[in-house]
N, C-alpha and C positions, 0 to 999 in steps of 0.2 A: 766892749768896742763897740757901743752901738751908735758912735758919731759917725757921720761919714767922713767929717775932717780928719777921721785916722786914718781913713785908706788912700789918702794923699798925699804924695810925696810934696814937701814945700821947696818952692825955691830957693830957701836957703840951705834945706838938707842935700838938695841936687847940687847948690855950688861948693859945701862941704865936702862930699862926697867926689866930687871932680876934681876938684883942688887938689885933697888928699891923696887920690890917686894918682894923680898927674905928677904930683911932689916925688912919691914911689918911683913910678916910672922912670923920672927923669934920674931917681940915685942909682939905678941901675935894677928894679925888680922886673920879675918874669912878666910879660902881656900874656893876658888870658884870652887873646884874639889874636886871630892873625894881623901881622903888623905891614903895611903896604909902604912902600919907598919914601914917601912925601909924607908919613905921619907925625904930628907934633905929640906929647906925651897928652895933651889935651882931646886930641882926636882918638886916641886909643882909649882913652878914658871914658870918653864920652859913648864909645862903640861898647865896651865891656858893660857901662850903665844899661845901655838899650838893650841889650841881651840877657842880661840880668845875671851875670856870671863872678860878679863880687860876693865874696862871703862876708857880707856886711849885716848889723844886727843895730836897728836906730831904736833908741832908747828916748820916750817921749814921757816929760811930765804932765800928768794928769789936773785940774782943777782942786782935787781933795786930796793932792801933795801925794800921792801913789803914783808908779810909772807902770808903761808897759811898752816892753818889749815887742819890735816887730822887724821880721828878717825883711832885708830888703826886696828877694826874691817874691815872698808873698805880699809884700806892700807893691810891687809891679803888677804882681797877677791881679790884685784887687784892683788895681788903677785902672787895667785896661778892661777888666771885668764891667767896670763902672759906665768906659765911655761906650 
């Protein structure tokens, strides 16, 4: 994992995580953050992503055909450390 690109959550990964989690919340999943009265499932999912409380592992395919699995919590920490 020497490439700096491996340490950044892409906009496509972010959208997939937010959309999938918002769908789960709209179907009755328990929120992992405090819910405010006027929150939509997207708002709740975005706050969960920002706080890094989602237990998600992202799998990325490398150019040589291998895969690398990165936990979302680790990826967010690396992203904040690079900023």
